[in-house]
TORPA-4810 file (N, C-alpha, C, O; in nm, 3 decimals):
<nodes>
NODE_1_8.481_8.266_13.243_8.405_8.319_13.132_8.489_8.307_13.005_8.610_8.330_13.008_X
NODE_2_8.427_8.273_12.897_8.497_8.244_12.772_8.569_8.367_12.716_8.677_8.354_12.660_X
NODE_3_8.510_8.487_12.731_8.576_8.606_12.678_8.708_8.632_12.750_8.805_8.674_12.687_X
NODE_4_8.713_8.607_12.879_8.837_8.627_12.954_8.945_8.528_12.910_9.062_8.563_12.900_X
NODE_5_8.904_8.406_12.884_8.998_8.303_12.836_9.055_8.343_12.699_9.176_8.335_12.676_X
NODE_6_8.968_8.387_12.610_9.013_8.430_12.477_9.100_8.555_12.487_9.197_8.570_12.413_X
NODE_7_9.065_8.645_12.579_9.142_8.768_12.596_9.285_8.734_12.640_9.382_8.788_12.586_X
NODE_8_9.299_8.645_12.738_9.432_8.607_12.786_9.513_8.539_12.675_9.632_8.563_12.661_X
NODE_9_9.447_8.454_12.598_9.516_8.386_12.487_9.557_8.486_12.379_9.663_8.472_12.318_X
NODE_10_9.472_8.586_12.353_9.508_8.690_12.257_9.631_8.767_12.306_9.725_8.789_12.229_X
NODE_11_9.630_8.809_12.433_9.743_8.885_12.487_9.873_8.806_12.480_9.978_8.861_12.448_X
NODE_12_9.864_8.676_12.508_9.983_8.590_12.502_10.032_8.578_12.358_10.153_8.585_12.332_X
NODE_13_9.940_8.561_12.264_9.977_8.551_12.122_10.040_8.683_12.075_10.137_8.682_11.999_X
NODE_14_9.985_8.794_12.119_10.037_8.925_12.082_10.179_8.943_12.136_10.268_8.991_12.065_X
NODE_15_10.200_8.905_12.259_10.331_8.918_12.322_10.436_8.833_12.250_10.551_8.875_12.234_X
NODE_16_10.395_8.714_12.205_10.488_8.623_12.138_10.490_8.642_11.986_10.558_8.570_11.914_X
NODE_17_10.414_8.741_11.938_10.402_8.768_11.795_10.359_8.642_11.717_10.406_8.616_11.607_X
NODE_18_10.268_8.567_11.778_10.211_8.447_11.718_10.097_8.491_11.625_9.984_8.513_11.671_X
NODE_19_10.126_8.503_11.498_10.032_8.559_11.401_9.903_8.479_11.394_9.794_8.537_11.393_X
NODE_20_9.912_8.347_11.389_9.791_8.264_11.383_9.707_8.280_11.510_9.584_8.289_11.503_X
NODE_21_9.774_8.285_11.626_9.702_8.303_11.752_9.635_8.439_11.759_9.522_8.450_11.805_X
NODE_22_9.706_8.542_11.714_9.648_8.678_11.712_9.524_8.678_11.624_9.419_8.728_11.664_X
NODE_23_9.537_8.621_11.505_9.425_8.619_11.410_9.306_8.542_11.468_9.192_8.589_11.460_X
NODE_24_9.332_8.427_11.524_9.225_8.342_11.578_9.151_8.410_11.693_9.028_8.421_11.691_X
NODE_25_9.227_8.456_11.793_9.161_8.510_11.912_9.109_8.651_11.892_9.010_8.688_11.954_X
NODE_26_9.172_8.730_11.806_9.118_8.863_11.775_8.982_8.847_11.707_8.888_8.919_11.738_X
NODE_27_8.973_8.753_11.614_8.848_8.728_11.544_8.738_8.684_11.640_8.625_8.732_11.634_X
NODE_28_8.771_8.592_11.730_8.673_8.545_11.828_8.626_8.659_11.918_8.507_8.671_11.948_X
NODE_29_8.720_8.742_11.962_8.687_8.851_12.052_8.604_8.960_11.984_8.510_9.012_12.043_X
NODE_30_8.638_8.992_11.861_8.567_9.098_11.790_8.419_9.064_11.774_8.334_9.152_11.782_X
NODE_31_8.390_8.938_11.752_8.251_8.898_11.732_8.177_8.871_11.863_8.057_8.844_11.861_X
NODE_32_8.245_8.879_11.976_8.181_8.859_12.106_8.111_8.987_12.148_8.172_9.094_12.152_X
NODE_33_7.983_8.977_12.179_7.905_9.098_12.211_7.943_9.157_12.347_7.899_9.268_12.379_X
NODE_34_8.022_9.087_12.426_8.060_9.137_12.558_8.196_9.205_12.559_8.246_9.242_12.666_X
NODE_35_8.258_9.222_12.443_8.389_9.285_12.438_8.377_9.431_12.482_8.279_9.499_12.450_X
NODE_36_8.477_9.477_12.553_8.478_9.615_12.600_8.554_9.701_12.499_8.641_9.652_12.426_X
NODE_37_8.520_9.828_12.496_8.583_9.922_12.403_8.734_9.925_12.421_8.809_9.930_12.323_X
NODE_38_8.779_9.922_12.545_8.923_9.924_12.573_8.993_9.802_12.513_9.101_9.814_12.456_X
NODE_39_8.931_9.685_12.526_8.987_9.564_12.468_8.991_9.575_12.316_9.089_9.536_12.253_X
NODE_40_8.884_9.627_12.258_8.878_9.641_12.113_8.988_9.736_12.064_9.048_9.712_11.959_X
NODE_41_9.014_9.842_12.139_9.120_9.936_12.101_9.258_9.870_12.106_9.342_9.898_12.021_X
NODE_42_9.281_9.784_12.204_9.409_9.712_12.214_9.424_9.616_12.097_9.532_9.605_12.039_X
NODE_43_9.317_9.546_12.062_9.320_9.455_11.948_9.346_9.533_11.820_9.427_9.492_11.737_X
NODE_44_9.277_9.647_11.805_9.294_9.729_11.685_9.439_9.776_11.671_9.495_9.775_11.561_X
NODE_45_9.498_9.815_11.781_9.638_9.860_11.778_9.731_9.745_11.737_9.822_9.765_11.657_X
NODE_46_9.707_9.627_11.792_9.789_9.510_11.760_9.776_9.470_11.613_9.876_9.438_11.548_X
NODE_47_9.655_9.473_11.561_9.630_9.435_11.422_9.686_9.541_11.327_9.756_9.508_11.231_X
NODE_48_9.655_9.667_11.353_9.698_9.774_11.263_9.850_9.790_11.258_9.904_9.833_11.157_X
NODE_49_9.918_9.755_11.366_10.064_9.764_11.365_10.127_9.654_11.280_10.245_9.662_11.246_X
NODE_50_10.050_9.552_11.247_10.102_9.438_11.171_10.042_9.426_11.032_10.088_9.343_10.952_X
NODE_51_9.941_9.506_11.001_9.867_9.487_10.876_9.954_9.508_10.752_9.930_9.445_10.649_X
NODE_52_10.053_9.593_10.760_10.140_9.615_10.644_10.226_9.492_10.615_10.248_9.456_10.499_X
NODE_53_10.275_9.429_10.720_10.359_9.311_10.704_10.277_9.185_10.678_10.323_9.093_10.609_X
NODE_54_10.157_9.181_10.732_10.070_9.063_10.718_9.937_9.108_10.655_9.844_9.141_10.728_X
NODE_55_9.927_9.109_10.524_9.807_9.156_10.455_9.679_9.080_10.494_9.569_9.130_10.475_X
NODE_56_9.695_8.960_10.547_9.577_8.883_10.586_9.502_8.948_10.703_9.389_8.909_10.734_X
NODE_57_9.563_9.048_10.767_9.498_9.120_10.877_9.407_9.232_10.825_9.334_9.293_10.904_X
NODE_58_9.410_9.260_10.695_9.333_9.372_10.639_9.183_9.357_10.666_9.119_9.451_10.712_X
NODE_59_9.129_9.238_10.638_8.985_9.216_10.658_8.949_9.229_10.807_8.848_9.290_10.842_X
NODE_60_9.033_9.173_10.892_9.009_9.181_11.036_9.017_9.327_11.083_8.941_9.368_11.170_X
NODE_61_9.107_9.403_11.027_9.120_9.545_11.060_8.991_9.619_11.027_8.946_9.704_11.104_X
NODE_62_8.933_9.587_10.912_8.806_9.650_10.873_8.692_9.610_10.965_8.608_9.693_11.000_X
NODE_63_8.688_9.485_11.004_8.584_9.438_11.096_8.596_9.510_11.230_8.496_9.551_11.288_X
NODE_64_8.719_9.524_11.279_8.742_9.592_11.407_8.701_9.739_11.396_8.638_9.792_11.488_X
NODE_65_8.736_9.804_11.286_8.698_9.943_11.265_8.546_9.958_11.271_8.495_10.048_11.339_X
NODE_66_8.473_9.870_11.201_8.327_9.878_11.201_8.267_9.847_11.337_8.169_9.910_11.378_X
NODE_67_8.325_9.751_11.408_8.276_9.718_11.543_8.296_9.838_11.635_8.210_9.869_11.717_X
NODE_68_8.410_9.904_11.623_8.438_10.022_11.705_8.338_10.132_11.675_8.290_10.199_11.767_X
NODE_69_8.305_10.153_11.550_8.204_10.253_11.513_8.068_10.214_11.570_7.993_10.300_11.615_X
NODE_70_8.038_10.086_11.567_7.911_10.038_11.621_7.902_10.067_11.771_7.797_10.110_11.821_X
NODE_71_8.012_10.044_11.844_8.012_10.068_11.989_8.007_10.217_12.023_7.957_10.255_12.128_X
NODE_72_8.059_10.301_11.934_8.064_10.445_11.960_7.941_10.521_11.911_7.934_10.643_11.927_X
NODE_73_7.845_10.452_11.852_7.729_10.520_11.796_7.642_10.579_11.906_7.635_10.524_12.016_X
NODE_74_7.576_10.690_11.878_7.484_10.746_11.978_7.359_10.658_11.988_7.300_10.618_11.888_X
NODE_75_7.320_10.630_12.108_7.202_10.548_12.130_7.082_10.636_12.161_7.097_10.739_12.228_X
NODE_76_6.965_10.598_12.113_6.846_10.676_12.145_6.812_10.664_12.294_6.843_10.563_12.358_X
NODE_77_6.751_10.766_12.346_6.709_10.764_12.486_6.565_10.813_12.494_6.512_10.868_12.398_X
NODE_78_6.505_10.792_12.605_6.366_10.829_12.623_6.345_10.977_12.594_6.414_11.062_12.650_X
NODE_79_6.252_11.008_12.506_6.223_11.146_12.471_6.305_11.196_12.353_6.287_11.310_12.310_X
NODE_80_6.395_11.113_12.302_6.476_11.156_12.188_6.407_11.119_12.058_6.302_11.054_12.057_X
NODE_81_6.467_11.162_11.949_6.409_11.131_11.818_6.469_11.002_11.764_6.464_10.977_11.643_X
NODE_82_6.526_10.919_11.850_6.582_10.792_11.807_6.719_10.804_11.744_6.761_10.717_11.668_X
NODE_83_6.789_10.912_11.777_6.923_10.931_11.722_6.923_10.997_11.587_7.029_11.020_11.529_X
NODE_84_6.805_11.029_11.533_6.795_11.095_11.402_6.805_11.246_11.422_6.748_11.302_11.515_X
NODE_85_6.879_11.309_11.332_6.887_11.455_11.335_6.759_11.513_11.276_6.708_11.464_11.175_X
NODE_86_6.710_11.616_11.340_6.592_11.682_11.288_6.635_11.809_11.217_6.717_11.884_11.269_X
NODE_87_6.580_11.834_11.101_6.609_11.959_11.030_6.486_12.046_11.038_6.390_12.027_10.964_X
NODE_88_6.490_12.140_11.128_6.374_12.227_11.151_6.381_12.343_11.060_6.293_12.429_11.063_X
</nodes>
């Protein structure tokens, strides 16, 4: 599966501090709809630990933050108001 291949390449780039590899594979993984929250958290940690030294990671850091918020959002369920708060 392509996500697993990209994940392994990201981990290898992270281990070797390969900035271009981290940027490339983190970007590919973040936009993959099958990424798991745990993987996203590992990517976020790797990017945020380097963002001060490598300003080019700033945009990717923001994308990861928003993706994480998207994955953590409450989803509507049967009988709910669709995730909207009701003010009675």
